[in-house]
C-alpha positions as CSV (number, residue, x, y, z in Angstrom):
1,M,7.3,11.1,105.1
2,N,4.7,9.0,103.3
3,A,1.5,8.1,105.1
4,P,0.7,4.3,105.1
5,R,-1.7,3.2,102.4
6,I,-4.7,1.4,103.7
7,L,-7.5,-0.4,101.7
8,A,-10.7,-0.9,103.8
9,L,-12.9,-3.6,102.4
10,H,-16.4,-3.4,103.9
11,V,-18.0,-6.9,103.9
12,T,-21.7,-7.0,104.8
13,G,-24.5,-9.4,103.9
14,A,-26.6,-12.4,104.8
15,A,-25.1,-15.3,106.8
16,D,-25.2,-17.6,103.7
17,S,-23.8,-14.9,101.4
18,D,-20.5,-15.4,99.5
19,V,-19.6,-11.8,100.3
20,L,-16.8,-12.8,102.7
21,D,-15.2,-15.0,100.0
22,R,-15.4,-12.1,97.6
23,G,-13.9,-9.8,100.2
24,V,-10.9,-12.1,100.7
25,R,-10.5,-12.6,96.9
26,S,-10.4,-8.8,96.6
27,A,-7.7,-8.6,99.2
28,V,-5.7,-11.3,97.5
29,N,-6.0,-9.5,94.1
30,F,-5.1,-6.1,95.6
31,R,-2.1,-7.5,97.6
32,E,-0.7,-9.0,94.4
33,L,-0.6,-5.5,92.9
34,D,0.5,-3.6,96.0
35,A,2.3,-5.7,98.6
36,N,3.2,-2.6,100.7
37,A,-0.3,-1.4,101.5
38,E,-2.3,-2.6,104.5
39,V,-5.7,-4.3,103.8
40,V,-8.4,-4.3,106.4
41,I,-11.6,-6.4,105.9
42,V,-14.4,-5.1,108.1
43,V,-17.2,-7.7,108.5
44,Q,-20.6,-6.4,109.4
45,G,-24.1,-7.9,109.5
46,A,-25.2,-11.5,109.7
47,V,-22.2,-12.6,107.7
48,V,-20.2,-12.4,111.0
49,T,-21.6,-15.8,111.7
50,R,-19.3,-17.3,109.1
51,L,-16.4,-16.3,111.3
52,L,-17.4,-19.0,113.8
53,R,-16.7,-21.6,111.1
54,P,-13.0,-21.0,110.4
55,A,-12.9,-23.8,107.8
56,T,-15.3,-21.7,105.7
57,V,-13.2,-18.6,105.8
58,P,-10.6,-18.4,103.0
59,A,-7.0,-17.8,104.1
60,L,-6.0,-14.2,104.3
61,P,-3.1,-12.8,102.4
62,S,-0.1,-11.4,104.3
63,G,-0.7,-7.9,105.6
64,T,-4.5,-8.3,105.8
65,R,-6.5,-7.8,109.0
66,L,-10.0,-9.3,109.6
67,I,-12.2,-7.1,111.9
68,A,-15.7,-8.0,113.1
69,C,-18.3,-5.5,114.2
70,E,-19.2,-6.0,117.8
71,N,-22.7,-4.7,117.2
72,S,-23.2,-7.4,114.5
73,L,-21.8,-10.0,116.8
74,A,-24.2,-9.0,119.6
75,G,-27.1,-9.0,117.1
76,N,-26.2,-12.6,116.3
77,D,-25.6,-13.7,119.9
78,I,-21.9,-14.1,119.4
79,R,-19.4,-13.1,122.0
80,P,-16.0,-11.6,120.8
81,E,-14.2,-14.3,122.7
82,D,-16.0,-17.0,120.6
83,L,-14.2,-15.8,117.5
84,P,-11.2,-17.7,116.2
85,P,-7.7,-16.4,116.9
86,G,-6.6,-13.6,114.7
87,V,-10.1,-12.0,114.2
88,E,-10.1,-8.6,115.7
89,T,-13.2,-6.6,116.7
90,T,-14.4,-3.0,116.7
91,P,-17.4,-1.7,118.6
92,A,-19.1,-0.3,115.5
93,A,-18.1,-1.0,111.9
94,V,-19.5,2.2,110.6
95,A,-17.5,4.4,113.0
96,Y,-14.4,2.3,112.4
97,L,-14.7,2.7,108.6
98,A,-15.4,6.4,108.9
99,R,-12.2,6.9,111.0
100,L,-10.2,5.0,108.4
101,Q,-11.5,7.1,105.6
102,W,-10.9,10.3,107.5
103,A,-7.3,9.1,107.9
104,G,-7.0,8.7,104.2
105,A,-7.9,5.0,103.6
106,A,-9.5,3.9,100.4
107,Y,-13.0,2.4,101.0
108,I,-14.6,-0.3,98.9
109,R,-17.9,-2.0,99.8
110,V,-17.8,-5.6,98.6
């Protein structure tokens, strides 16, 4: 039995940073080369504020999940229920990324 392949893209930066765009571009490029692997974009830091403006978030490729850090949301006075549909949350990005890596995921900080 083959374990699922997961690519974890860690997106963190300033609110006005283009790091989220770079993360989504990386997901697109990866999915073009490997359509069977799962891609998880984990958003941490002030860049989570970009998620409140869905028009500024590039379209995600199929098989890609967007996950926001609840600690970062709280630090920016954002409630999880304020996020657009489809954006998942995790209590702590660091712990979530560690668990993914322990399970065999590839990790890339964007």
